[in-house]
N, C-alpha and C positions, 0 to 999 in steps of 0.2 A: 505417570507413565502412559496412561491411556490418552492424555492430552497430546503427548509427544507423538504417539502413533497416529492419531487423527491428523495432526499437523503435517506429518510426513506424507500421509496418504493424500491430503489436499494439495500439498506441494507437488507431488508426483503427477496428480491429475492436471494441475495448472500448467506444469512444464510440458506435459504431453500434448496438451491443447495448443500451446504456443508453438511447439515444434511443427505442428501440422497446419498452422494458420499462415497466411501470406505475410511477408515481411512488413508491408505497410500497416496491416492491421495490428501486428505485434508492436510496432513502434508507436502507433497511435494510442494503444492501450497503455503502454509503458509511460508515454508522455502524460496521459490523463492521470495515472496513478501518481507520478512524480509531482504534478501540479497540485493534486489533492493533498499529498503529504506536505508540500511546502506551505500551502494555505493553512493546514492544520497546525504546523509548527509555529507559524507567525501568530496565529490566534492564541495558541497556548502561551507563547512568550509574552505578548503584549496584554493578554487578558489577565494573566497572573499578576503583572505589575499593577494593573488598575485595581484589582480586588484586594491586594495586600496593603495598599496605601490607606485603606479605611480603618 
């Protein structure tokens, strides 16, 4: 329950910050996060295939 409260507080802080940031800054940050998540997903997908073959 405490983890959920902390996550909601963090989400509220981040959304509040994005609401006051200029649109290009928000889009750049969102693009960077999306790129990071895509790279992470690809590394997880192909990394697990390599390690499970041994």
